[in-house]
C-alpha positions in Angstrom: -13.8 -18.5 -9.1 -12.4 -15.0 -9.2 -9.4 -14.0 -7.2 -9.0 -10.4 -6.2 -5.5 -9.2 -5.2 -4.7 -5.7 -4.0 -2.3 -3.8 -6.2 -0.3 -2.9 -3.1 0.1 -6.5 -2.2 0.9 -7.5 -5.8 3.6 -4.8 -6.3 4.9 -5.3 -2.8 5.6 -8.9 -3.5 7.1 -8.0 -6.8 9.3 -5.4 -5.1 10.4 -7.8 -2.5 11.3 -10.3 -5.2 13.2 -7.6 -7.2 15.2 -6.6 -4.2 15.9 -10.2 -3.2 17.2 -11.1 -6.6 19.1 -7.9 -6.9 17.4 -6.9 -10.1 18.6 -3.6 -11.4 16.8 -3.3 -14.7 14.1 -1.0 -15.9 11.4 -3.5 -15.0 12.4 -3.5 -11.4 12.4 0.3 -11.3 8.9 0.3 -12.7 7.7 -2.2 -10.1 9.2 -0.3 -7.3 7.7 3.0 -8.5 4.3 1.4 -8.9 4.5 -0.1 -5.4 5.3 3.3 -4.0 2.6 4.9 -6.0 -0.1 2.5 -4.8 1.1 2.5 -1.2 0.9 6.3 -1.1 -2.8 6.0 -2.0 -3.6 3.9 1.1 -3.9 4.7 4.7 -0.4 3.6 5.4 1.0 6.8 3.9 0.8 8.8 7.1 2.7 6.4 9.4 5.4 5.9 6.8 5.7 9.6 6.3 5.9 10.2 10.1 8.6 7.4 10.4 10.7 8.9 7.6 10.4 12.4 9.1 11.3 11.2 12.6 14.3 9.4 11.2 15.5 12.5 9.3 15.1 14.6 12.4 17.1 12.1 14.5 19.9 12.1 11.9 19.9 15.9 11.8 20.2 16.0 15.6 23.3 13.7 15.5 25.2 16.4 13.7 24.6 19.0 16.4 
């Protein structure tokens, strides 16, 4: 039996584990980078980009 797992799911789980265990080594940095890299290649890029942009605009408006 062959089990296929998405790279986004795999690196997402590894990233959650790295954050939960407060890992700060080079391995955790690579896992987080790869999670971001593979997430950017999916359809979820646009909603995440819009959320970050809206958050930045809201923070900018607080200073005015």
